[in-house]
N, C-alpha and C positions, 0 to 999 in steps of 0.2 A: 504816357507822353511820348510822342514820336520823336525820333532823332532828327537833328537839323541836317541840312545838306552838307554843311561844313564838317560835322562830326562823322557822317557816313563816308565822305571822301577821305578824311584823315585816316579812318580805320581801314579803308580799302588800300591805302598806300603807306601804312605804318611800317612796312618792311623797308621802304626807302628812307623813312625818317630814322629808323634804327641804324640803317647803313650809314647815314650821315653822322649820327652820334658816335658811331664806332670808327669813323674814318680817321686815319692818322692825323689829318690836318686839324680836325675838331678836338681830338684827344690831345694834340699838342698845345692847343689853346687852353684846354682844361688843366693840364699839368705844368704849363709854362715852358715846355721844352721845344715848342715850335721855333724854327730858326728865324732870326730877325729879318733876313732877306725874303723869306717866304711870306711872312706876315706883311712886310712892306709892299710886296707885289700884290697881295690880296687887297690891301687898303686902296691901291690905285684902281684895281679891277672893280672893286665893290663901289667905289665912287662913280665910275663910268656906268655901272649897272643901275645905281640909284637914280641917276639923271634920267635914264630911260623909264624907270619905275614911276618917277614923278610925272613924266609925260603921259604914261599910260593912264594914270589916275586922272589927269586933266582931260584926256580924250574921253574917258568914261563919263566924266562930269558933263562934258558938252553933249554927250549922247543921252544922258539920263532924261527921262520924260517928265519927271516930277521934281519940284524944287528941293525936296528933302534929299533925294539922291544926289542932286547937283551939289548941294552944300556939304554933304558928308564926304563925297569923293574929293572935293576941294580941300576939306579939312585934313583928309588923309594925305593928300599931296603936300600940304604944309608940314605934316609930320615927317615926311621924307626929306623936305628941305631942312628941317631941324637936324635930322640925322646926318645930312651932308655937312652941316656945320661941325658936327662931331668929327667927321672925316677930315675936315680942314685941320682940326687940332691933331688928329692922328698923323696926318701928313707932315706936319711940322715936327712932331716928336720922332717920326720914323724916317724923316728926310726923304719924303716922296714928293715929287713935283707933279701935282695933279694935272697941270696944263699940258704935260707931255705924255700922258698915259696912252698907250696903244692897247686896245682890247685884244685879249687872247681869244683863241678859237671858241672855248667854252663860254666866255663872256659874250662874244658876238652872237653866238647861236641863241643864247638866252634872251638878250635884248631884242634881237630881230624877231624872235618868236613873240615876245610880249607886245611889241609895237604893232606887229602884223595882226595879232589878235585884237588889240584895242581898236585898230582902224577897221578891220574886216568883220568882226563879230559883234554881237549885241552886248549890252552892258553886263548881263548875267554871265556870259562866257568869259568876259574880261575879268570880272571879279573872281571867277573860278581860277583863272590863270595866275592871279596875283596872290591868292590865298596861301599856296605852299610856302612862299618866301616868308610871309609874316608869321604864320603858324609855326613853321619849322624853327625860325630863330627864337621865338618865345620858348619852344620846347627845348632847344639846345641850351639857351641861357639858363632856364630853370633847372635842367638836369645838371649842368656844370656847377650851379650854385647850391646844390643840395647840402653841401657841408660848409656853406658860407662862401663869401667872395674871397678868392685866393689873393694873397699878397705877392703877386708877380706881374710881369709886364702886360699880361692880357686880362688882368682883373677888371679893368674898366669895360672891356668888351663884354665880359660875362655879366657885370653889373648892369649894363645898358639893356641887354636883352632879357634879363630876369626881373627887370624893374616893374614897379607898379604903374609907371608911366607908359611902358610899351604895351602891356597887356590890353588896355582899353582900345588901342588902335587895332589890335587883332580882332577884338570883339566887334568893333564897328564894321570891319570888312566882312566878317562872318555874317553879320546882320544884312549887309548888302547882298551877299551871295544868296541868303535865304529869301530875300525879297525878290530878286531879279532872276535867279537861276532855277533850272529844273534838272533833275537827275536824268541824264541822257548819255548816249554814247559819246557825244561831243564834249560834254562837260567832264565826263570821266576820263577821256583820253587827254583832254587839255590839262586837267589837274595832274595826272600822272606824268605827262611830259614835263611840266614845270618842276615837279618834284625831282625827276631825273636830272633836269638841268641844274638843280641845286647840288646834287651829288657830283655832277660833272664839274661844277664850278669849284668845289673844294679840291677835287682831283687836279684840275687845271692849275690851281695855285700851288699845289704840292709839287707838281711835275715841271713847273716852269723852269727852264734852264737859264734863261737870260733875264735878269731882273732889270729891265730897261727903264722902269719908272723910278728907280732910286737914283738920287743924285748926290 
């Protein structure tokens, strides 16, 4: 049985996935030692990112040539909207005003890339651009939950991305990539750039000097 496009791309970029898992920001979530201000900054940046992610799904849905693709992309966009509701809860708990969030450099680079890809490329390339985020978070959540969900401030984050509810969303996007994508220089470079953006996103949260989103 041949490997799926999603599996091939993941294996080709596993070095960046491991780099994300070993990044101090992610390790800090895992052991609960990440500073409150750093996580609060991340919550705001991630909410900004997820809004762009939902828009990219909606653009892909509009471009899908068949009804099945249209409905699945829209269902995935709805999943992101549900995730944003979780961020609303996070924002209250971590005293973050999501209405005043200003995107950092890494966040803006990632969202601009996603939206430019959604508008300018075909549905298959867009699915490829969005795969790293979904697959990576499932990978990170599962890895951090290997010994059980920890009882600390970031346990809910780990529980969300290791949950049985999140994994089916990943599988749906992988199926869309398999249906619409082809292994090409464009899809490979798009996937790797998105994965690098994930690593840069964590680094940007860790290095942020001014937590302007906390109130």
